[in-house]
Backbone as CSV, one residue per row, in Angstrom:
resi,resn,N_x,N_y,N_z,CA_x,CA_y,CA_z,C_x,C_y,C_z
1,UNK,-1.344,16.356,9.245,-0.724,15.026,9.171,-0.134,14.675,10.536
2,UNK,-0.299,13.441,10.939,0.134,13.027,12.258,1.641,12.822,12.315
3,UNK,2.181,12.903,13.518,3.611,12.677,13.724,3.825,11.195,13.975
4,UNK,4.640,10.570,13.175,4.886,9.147,13.294,6.015,8.879,14.278
5,UNK,5.911,7.748,14.948,6.948,7.304,15.870,7.789,6.250,15.167
6,UNK,8.997,6.623,14.805,9.891,5.733,14.066,11.172,5.558,14.852
7,UNK,11.103,4.815,15.922,12.260,4.654,16.783,13.107,3.476,16.325
8,UNK,14.389,3.629,16.557,15.356,2.600,16.144,15.434,1.537,17.235
9,UNK,14.611,0.508,17.110,14.630,-0.557,18.097,14.053,-1.817,17.466
10,UNK,14.443,-2.959,18.003,13.916,-4.218,17.507,12.462,-4.329,17.935
11,UNK,11.615,-4.718,17.007,10.188,-4.748,17.267,9.663,-6.174,17.247
12,UNK,8.892,-6.537,18.266,8.225,-7.818,18.272,6.969,-7.720,17.405
13,UNK,6.520,-8.850,16.848,5.302,-8.813,16.040,4.138,-8.253,16.851
14,UNK,3.389,-7.351,16.248,2.266,-6.729,16.918,0.974,-7.421,16.523
15,UNK,-0.102,-7.090,17.250,-1.400,-7.672,16.959,-1.820,-7.376,15.532
16,UNK,-1.484,-6.179,15.057,-1.851,-5.810,13.689,-1.170,-6.714,12.663
17,UNK,0.072,-7.144,12.950,0.779,-8.050,12.037,0.045,-9.387,11.906
18,UNK,-0.352,-9.947,13.054,-1.079,-11.210,13.039,-2.447,-11.049,12.381
19,UNK,-3.077,-9.905,12.617,-4.384,-9.632,12.026,-4.288,-9.613,10.504
20,UNK,-3.282,-8.925,9.999,-3.080,-8.836,8.554,-2.845,-10.216,7.941
21,UNK,-1.928,-10.949,8.532,-1.602,-12.264,7.986,-2.791,-13.210,8.074
22,UNK,-3.541,-13.090,9.172,-4.716,-13.946,9.353,-5.769,-13.707,8.285
23,UNK,-6.045,-12.440,7.988,-7.038,-12.117,6.958,-6.591,-12.633,5.596
24,UNK,-5.339,-12.386,5.261,-4.826,-12.799,3.951,-4.840,-14.321,3.813
25,UNK,-4.401,-15.022,4.850,-4.385,-16.485,4.803,-5.801,-17.043,4.704
26,UNK,-6.711,-16.477,5.500,-8.105,-16.926,5.469,-8.711,-16.712,4.085
27,UNK,-8.489,-15.525,3.519,-9.030,-15.218,2.196,-8.453,-16.153,1.137
28,UNK,-7.156,-16.407,1.216,-6.508,-17.287,0.235,-7.108,-18.688,0.277
29,UNK,-7.291,-19.228,1.482,-7.850,-20.576,1.619,-9.281,-20.644,1.100
30,UNK,-10.073,-19.611,1.404,-11.459,-19.578,0.917,-11.490,-19.566,-0.603
31,UNK,-10.652,-18.743,-1.201,-10.624,-18.653,-2.663,-10.176,-19.968,-3.299
32,UNK,-9.215,-20.633,-2.678,-8.732,-21.907,-3.216,-9.835,-22.958,-3.165
33,UNK,-10.515,-23.064,-2.020,-11.566,-24.070,-1.874,-12.782,-23.760,-2.746
34,UNK,-13.016,-22.486,-3.025,-14.130,-22.098,-3.895,-13.727,-22.069,-5.364
35,UNK,-12.484,-22.451,-5.637,-11.959,-22.502,-7.000,-12.026,-21.136,-7.689
36,UNK,-11.772,-20.081,-6.923,-11.715,-18.728,-7.481,-10.244,-18.374,-7.692
37,UNK,-9.722,-18.822,-8.823,-8.292,-18.722,-9.086,-7.815,-17.278,-9.170
38,UNK,-8.631,-16.408,-9.777,-8.235,-15.005,-9.920,-8.005,-14.366,-8.558
39,UNK,-8.976,-14.534,-7.656,-8.845,-13.950,-6.320,-7.722,-14.605,-5.527
40,UNK,-7.525,-15.908,-5.727,-6.446,-16.605,-5.019,-5.083,-16.067,-5.442
41,UNK,-4.899,-15.862,-6.744,-3.628,-15.325,-7.246,-3.419,-13.896,-6.752
42,UNK,-4.480,-13.088,-6.773,-4.381,-11.706,-6.287,-4.003,-11.673,-4.815
43,UNK,-4.604,-12.570,-4.033,-4.306,-12.629,-2.602,-2.861,-13.045,-2.365
44,UNK,-2.378,-14.002,-3.143,-0.980,-14.423,-3.018,-0.036,-13.280,-3.365
45,UNK,-0.392,-12.491,-4.369,0.431,-11.341,-4.756,0.441,-10.294,-3.646
46,UNK,-0.715,-10.069,-3.026,-0.799,-9.123,-1.912,0.070,-9.600,-0.748
47,UNK,0.019,-10.904,-0.469,0.844,-11.447,0.611,2.324,-11.240,0.320
48,UNK,2.715,-11.398,-0.944,4.105,-11.177,-1.337,4.512,-9.729,-1.086
49,UNK,3.640,-8.796,-1.427,3.931,-7.385,-1.187,4.021,-7.082,0.307
50,UNK,3.226,-7.796,1.106,3.224,-7.562,2.551,4.526,-7.994,3.207
51,UNK,5.280,-8.862,2.558,6.536,-9.314,3.156,7.626,-8.246,3.078
52,UNK,7.456,-7.262,2.175,8.481,-6.231,2.014,8.676,-5.419,3.295
53,UNK,7.598,-4.871,3.912,7.800,-4.131,5.167,8.397,-4.986,6.275
54,UNK,8.017,-6.269,6.307,8.558,-7.170,7.331,10.065,-7.316,7.170
55,UNK,10.518,-7.498,5.938,11.952,-7.630,5.680,12.697,-6.347,6.014
56,UNK,12.079,-5.204,5.701,12.706,-3.914,6.008,12.857,-3.742,7.512
57,UNK,11.810,-4.082,8.263,11.874,-3.939,9.719,12.939,-4.850,10.328
58,UNK,13.062,-6.056,9.786,14.072,-6.977,10.303,15.481,-6.523,9.946
59,UNK,15.649,-6.043,8.731,16.979,-5.636,8.275,17.491,-4.441,9.069
60,UNK,16.622,-3.440,9.248,17.049,-2.208,9.903,16.715,-2.171,11.391
61,UNK,16.099,-3.266,11.890,15.784,-3.375,13.315,15.068,-2.115,13.811
62,UNK,13.972,-1.822,13.174,13.232,-0.613,13.497,11.747,-0.925,13.613
63,UNK,10.997,0.046,14.034,9.558,-0.117,14.134,8.869,0.811,13.141
64,UNK,7.710,0.384,12.682,6.907,1.230,11.809,5.839,1.915,12.647
65,UNK,5.318,3.046,12.173,4.310,3.774,12.950,3.064,2.931,13.191
66,UNK,2.517,3.017,14.396,1.289,2.297,14.713,0.163,2.729,13.785
67,UNK,0.133,4.033,13.469,-0.918,4.548,12.590,-0.872,3.887,11.214
68,UNK,0.340,3.645,10.726,0.488,3.012,9.417,0.070,1.549,9.474
69,UNK,0.407,0.862,10.553,-0.002,-0.530,10.713,-1.523,-0.654,10.752
70,UNK,-2.169,0.271,11.464,-3.631,0.259,11.541,-4.240,0.512,10.168
71,UNK,-3.673,1.479,9.451,-4.176,1.799,8.111,-4.049,0.596,7.178
72,UNK,-2.925,-0.113,7.256,-2.730,-1.310,6.435,-3.744,-2.396,6.784
73,UNK,-3.986,-2.580,8.085,-4.944,-3.590,8.530,-6.345,-3.271,8.019
74,UNK,-6.728,-2.003,8.130,-8.054,-1.585,7.664,-8.179,-1.781,6.157
75,UNK,-7.124,-1.429,5.424,-7.175,-1.556,3.965,-7.297,-3.015,3.539
76,UNK,-6.513,-3.894,4.144,-6.587,-5.315,3.809,-7.967,-5.868,4.148
77,UNK,-8.524,-5.441,5.280,-9.860,-5.882,5.678,-10.905,-5.433,4.657
78,UNK,-10.814,-4.165,4.231,-11.778,-3.628,3.268,-11.654,-4.285,1.896
79,UNK,-10.417,-4.539,1.472,-10.212,-5.067,0.123,-10.456,-6.569,0.034
80,UNK,-9.890,-7.338,0.955,-10.002,-8.790,0.868,-11.295,-9.317,1.480
81,UNK,-11.579,-8.910,2.723,-12.749,-9.481,3.397,-14.055,-8.905,2.849
82,UNK,-14.204,-7.573,2.942,-15.447,-6.968,2.462,-15.517,-6.965,0.934
83,UNK,-14.406,-6.586,0.292,-14.423,-6.470,-1.155,-14.586,-7.792,-1.876
84,UNK,-13.709,-8.756,-1.567,-13.712,-10.029,-2.293,-14.617,-11.081,-1.656
85,UNK,-14.469,-11.294,-0.346,-15.226,-12.358,0.310,-16.702,-12.013,0.472
86,UNK,-17.005,-10.753,0.768,-18.394,-10.337,0.979,-19.029,-9.726,-0.262
87,UNK,-18.291,-9.660,-1.331,-18.861,-9.233,-2.600,-19.126,-7.756,-2.755
88,UNK,-18.408,-6.908,-2.007,-18.657,-5.470,-2.094,-18.266,-4.891,-3.453
89,UNK,-17.305,-5.524,-4.122,-16.911,-5.033,-5.446,-18.077,-5.108,-6.431
90,UNK,-18.875,-6.157,-6.323,-20.015,-6.334,-7.225,-21.246,-5.571,-6.744
91,UNK,-21.407,-5.442,-5.438,-22.602,-4.797,-4.892,-22.548,-3.282,-4.996
92,UNK,-21.353,-2.720,-4.914,-21.205,-1.262,-4.937,-20.230,-0.870,-6.049
93,UNK,-20.719,-0.265,-7.127,-19.853,0.084,-8.266,-18.696,1.016,-7.905
94,UNK,-18.884,1.825,-6.859,-17.866,2.804,-6.474,-16.794,2.206,-5.562
95,UNK,-17.004,0.984,-5.092,-16.138,0.429,-4.051,-14.700,0.245,-4.534
96,UNK,-14.534,-0.246,-5.744,-13.188,-0.482,-6.275,-12.413,0.824,-6.421
97,UNK,-13.080,1.863,-6.933,-12.415,3.157,-7.090,-12.055,3.754,-5.735
98,UNK,-12.936,3.568,-4.750,-12.644,4.076,-3.407,-11.389,3.439,-2.837
99,UNK,-11.243,2.133,-3.052,-10.063,1.440,-2.538,-8.802,1.839,-3.294
100,UNK,-8.920,2.062,-4.587,-7.749,2.512,-5.345,-7.328,3.913,-4.905
101,UNK,-8.298,4.758,-4.610,-7.977,6.087,-4.082,-7.269,5.964,-2.734
102,UNK,-7.793,5.082,-1.878,-7.183,4.867,-0.563,-5.786,4.279,-0.691
103,UNK,-5.606,3.364,-1.646,-4.289,2.754,-1.820,-3.267,3.780,-2.295
104,UNK,-3.713,4.743,-3.114,-2.811,5.811,-3.539,-2.288,6.604,-2.356
105,UNK,-3.185,6.901,-1.402,-2.784,7.627,-0.200,-1.895,6.761,0.687
106,UNK,-2.292,5.504,0.866,-1.545,4.606,1.743,-0.137,4.353,1.218
107,UNK,-0.016,4.133,-0.079,1.310,3.918,-0.673,2.171,5.168,-0.575
108,UNK,1.543,6.336,-0.642,2.285,7.578,-0.452,2.870,7.666,0.947
109,UNK,2.076,7.287,1.949,2.569,7.277,3.331,3.703,6.268,3.493
110,UNK,3.555,5.105,2.862,4.620,4.107,2.919,5.893,4.654,2.282
111,UNK,5.741,5.426,1.210,6.895,6.049,0.570,7.630,6.988,1.505
112,UNK,6.882,7.778,2.285,7.496,8.663,3.275,8.301,7.859,4.293
113,UNK,7.678,6.806,4.832,8.335,5.994,5.856,9.552,5.270,5.284
114,UNK,9.428,4.747,4.066,10.544,4.043,3.432,11.736,4.965,3.235
115,UNK,11.474,6.182,2.794,12.568,7.137,2.601,13.219,7.484,3.935
116,UNK,12.413,7.564,4.984,12.952,7.821,6.321,13.922,6.709,6.724
117,UNK,13.497,5.451,6.546,14.337,4.328,6.945,15.632,4.286,6.144
118,UNK,15.529,4.522,4.837,16.726,4.528,3.996,17.673,5.652,4.394
119,UNK,17.128,6.804,4.721,17.954,7.944,5.101,18.619,7.723,6.454
120,UNK,17.872,7.151,7.391,18.405,6.914,8.728,19.524,5.882,8.726
121,UNK,19.487,4.970,7.767,20.476,3.897,7.739,21.535,4.089,6.666
122,UNK,21.596,5.264,6.071,22.636,5.568,5.097,23.912,5.969,5.831
123,UNK,25.080,5.822,5.199,26.345,6.192,5.853,26.349,7.629,6.353
124,UNK,25.745,8.519,5.584,25.644,9.912,5.990,24.182,10.324,5.974
125,UNK,23.722,10.848,7.106,22.339,11.288,7.204,22.169,12.554,6.384
126,UNK,21.434,12.464,5.277,21.292,13.575,4.345,20.083,14.419,4.721
127,UNK,20.251,15.724,4.657,19.157,16.641,4.949,18.337,16.849,3.675
128,UNK,17.359,15.982,3.450,16.571,16.015,2.230,15.540,17.135,2.274
129,UNK,15.286,17.728,1.123,14.344,18.843,1.044,12.906,18.337,1.074
130,UNK,11.965,19.166,1.539,10.548,18.774,1.551,10.033,18.414,0.164
131,UNK,10.493,19.157,-0.854,10.054,18.874,-2.209,10.481,17.505,-2.690
132,UNK,11.734,17.128,-2.402,12.233,15.821,-2.821,11.492,14.703,-2.097
133,UNK,11.263,14.879,-0.804,10.574,13.859,-0.015,9.163,13.634,-0.546
134,UNK,8.462,14.723,-0.819,7.101,14.623,-1.338,7.082,13.986,-2.721
135,UNK,8.051,14.362,-3.557,8.127,13.795,-4.905,8.415,12.298,-4.839
136,UNK,9.288,11.887,-3.930,9.593,10.463,-3.783,8.346,9.702,-3.354
137,UNK,7.616,10.228,-2.369,6.407,9.556,-1.889,5.384,9.417,-3.012
138,UNK,5.212,10.484,-3.791,4.279,10.455,-4.915,4.727,9.436,-5.963
139,UNK,6.005,9.448,-6.298,6.538,8.538,-7.313,6.450,7.081,-6.863
140,UNK,6.720,6.841,-5.586,6.631,5.483,-5.055,5.207,4.958,-5.174
141,UNK,4.243,5.790,-4.796,2.839,5.392,-4.875,2.430,5.091,-6.310
142,UNK,2.819,5.952,-7.236,2.451,5.759,-8.632,3.133,4.525,-9.233
143,UNK,4.371,4.280,-8.837,5.090,3.107,-9.345,4.418,1.813,-8.900
144,UNK,4.066,1.736,-7.620,3.413,0.541,-7.107,2.035,0.355,-7.734
145,UNK,1.333,1.452,-7.965,0.019,1.373,-8.615,0.156,0.857,-10.039
146,UNK,1.180,1.333,-10.745,1.417,0.881,-12.119,1.787,-0.598,-12.150
147,UNK,2.589,-1.043,-11.178,2.965,-2.458,-11.104,1.725,-3.335,-10.930
148,UNK,0.785,-2.870,-10.108,-0.448,-3.633,-9.899,-1.257,-3.735,-11.195
149,UNK,-1.345,-2.634,-11.927,-2.086,-2.659,-13.187,-1.397,-3.560,-14.208
150,UNK,-0.072,-3.557,-14.227,0.671,-4.462,-15.114,0.415,-5.916,-14.725
151,UNK,0.358,-6.168,-13.421,0.056,-7.510,-12.924,-1.323,-7.961,-13.410
152,UNK,-2.321,-7.086,-13.303,-3.661,-7.425,-13.776,-3.657,-7.712,-15.281
153,UNK,-2.965,-6.875,-16.038,-2.887,-7.057,-17.490,-2.224,-8.385,-17.846
154,UNK,-1.145,-8.716,-17.144,-0.425,-9.964,-17.408,-1.296,-11.182,-17.098
155,UNK,-2.041,-11.123,-16.000,-2.926,-12.233,-15.650,-4.010,-12.430,-16.704
156,UNK,-4.559,-11.325,-17.196,-5.588,-11.415,-18.237,-5.010,-11.939,-19.550
157,UNK,-3.823,-11.465,-19.903,-3.224,-11.805,-21.190,-2.742,-13.247,-21.255
158,UNK,-2.044,-13.685,-20.209,-1.400,-14.997,-20.257,-2.246,-16.129,-19.673
159,UNK,-3.178,-15.803,-18.782,-3.954,-16.856,-18.127,-5.456,-16.745,-18.364
160,UNK,-5.869,-15.761,-19.154,-7.275,-15.646,-19.496,-8.167,-15.172,-18.372
161,UNK,-7.602,-14.483,-17.378,-8.416,-13.933,-16.303,-9.187,-12.712,-16.805
162,UNK,-9.993,-12.152,-15.933,-10.735,-10.937,-16.272,-10.582,-9.916,-15.150
163,UNK,-9.341,-9.658,-14.762,-9.086,-8.753,-13.652,-9.322,-7.296,-14.035
164,UNK,-9.123,-6.970,-15.305,-9.296,-5.591,-15.745,-10.733,-5.269,-16.125
165,UNK,-11.564,-6.282,-16.263,-12.993,-6.114,-16.541,-13.227,-5.279,-17.786
166,UNK,-13.434,-3.975,-17.620,-13.733,-3.136,-18.787,-12.476,-2.701,-19.531
167,UNK,-11.349,-3.301,-19.200,-10.119,-3.035,-19.937,-9.537,-1.661,-19.695
168,UNK,-9.404,-0.895,-20.765,-8.739,0.403,-20.696,-9.423,1.353,-19.724
169,UNK,-10.755,1.370,-19.730,-11.491,2.272,-18.838,-11.199,1.932,-17.383
170,UNK,-11.199,0.639,-17.063,-10.911,0.207,-15.688,-9.496,0.596,-15.281
171,UNK,-8.535,0.343,-16.165,-7.136,0.659,-15.857,-6.926,2.148,-15.651
172,UNK,-7.445,2.951,-16.568,-7.246,4.395,-16.477,-7.983,4.989,-15.283
173,UNK,-9.176,4.482,-14.984,-9.917,4.964,-13.811,-9.142,4.676,-12.533
174,UNK,-8.582,3.465,-12.451,-7.788,3.097,-11.275,-6.566,4.004,-11.134
175,UNK,-5.871,4.237,-12.238,-4.660,5.065,-12.191,-4.983,6.517,-11.845
176,UNK,-6.114,7.019,-12.337,-6.489,8.407,-12.058,-6.775,8.610,-10.576
177,UNK,-7.566,7.710,-9.980,-7.883,7.875,-8.557,-6.659,7.584,-7.696
178,UNK,-5.794,6.659,-8.136,-4.530,6.432,-7.429,-3.675,7.690,-7.426
179,UNK,-3.632,8.342,-8.576,-2.865,9.582,-8.693,-3.413,10.654,-7.764
180,UNK,-4.732,10.757,-7.704,-5.361,11.751,-6.826,-5.003,11.495,-5.368
181,UNK,-5.074,10.231,-4.944,-4.726,9.898,-3.565,-3.272,10.173,-3.253
182,UNK,-2.384,9.793,-4.173,-0.953,10.029,-3.973,-0.638,11.515,-3.944
183,UNK,-1.325,12.285,-4.783,-1.084,13.728,-4.843,-1.510,14.419,-3.555
184,UNK,-2.621,13.979,-2.984,-3.086,14.555,-1.720,-2.058,14.335,-0.620
185,UNK,-1.524,13.111,-0.533,-0.519,12.806,0.487,0.760,13.597,0.244
186,UNK,1.182,13.694,-1.019,2.415,14.421,-1.340,2.292,15.897,-0.971
187,UNK,1.166,16.510,-1.326,0.957,17.929,-1.003,0.814,18.124,0.498
188,UNK,0.025,17.238,1.136,-0.146,17.330,2.585,1.162,17.141,3.329
189,UNK,1.978,16.179,2.868,3.277,15.950,3.493,4.211,17.126,3.314
190,UNK,4.180,17.727,2.129,5.028,18.897,1.862,4.657,20.053,2.791
191,UNK,3.362,20.325,2.914,2.904,21.419,3.787,3.268,21.135,5.237
192,UNK,3.100,19.878,5.662,3.400,19.516,7.049,4.874,19.717,7.365
193,UNK,5.740,19.279,6.434,7.183,19.434,6.647,7.568,20.910,6.693
194,UNK,7.010,21.700,5.787,7.321,23.132,5.747,6.865,23.834,7.021
195,UNK,5.728,23.435,7.548,5.215,24.053,8.770,6.062,23.705,9.983
196,UNK,6.701,22.543,9.940,7.580,22.157,11.047,8.871,22.959,11.031
197,UNK,9.184,23.544,9.886,10.389,24.361,9.779,11.649,23.558,9.602
198,UNK,11.504,22.275,9.318,12.667,21.422,9.064,12.206,20.231,8.247
199,UNK,13.131,19.410,7.826,12.762,18.282,6.984,12.082,17.206,7.809
200,UNK,11.503,16.256,7.086,10.813,15.129,7.705,11.743,14.336,8.604
201,UNK,13.062,14.406,8.337,14.022,13.609,9.078,14.734,14.417,10.146
């Protein structure tokens, strides 16, 4: 696992930030003009989730790892541009599961970084154990994955969308691969911290 640079300094918007927002805005406009309400709502929800890291960076006046920003940019590109706009979800049956697996890993990494920021800005810097840090990252990833599945279910139930497609099978398949991705990051993070001989912080 790579060493992240999490320095306490005010950060100007990076190219990756503009890239992310540009893709999301472009995808949203395309979906609106093509009258694809399901994809438009999903894109708006993704944009809402993307504002969370921005608010955290502004509040704590810190920077996020470049590696994490790149990973987020790649994921948004794969999911919105290739997946939705270019039709990869329909062309490749495995594509959706691959992205859910990747999101499990990515959310796990975000969990690590989020815990770092919270710990650094707490009144007392707590020496957290590797096990707790890994468990938090895993739990954060699983919680966000569950929220997404609840969002899909709510859209189908109240607005007649078909985001879950095959229903229970789709939901459980997504959660299983999300769990696998989150577990890999949690175990990898635990081993990395133990090998360093000190906590992540």
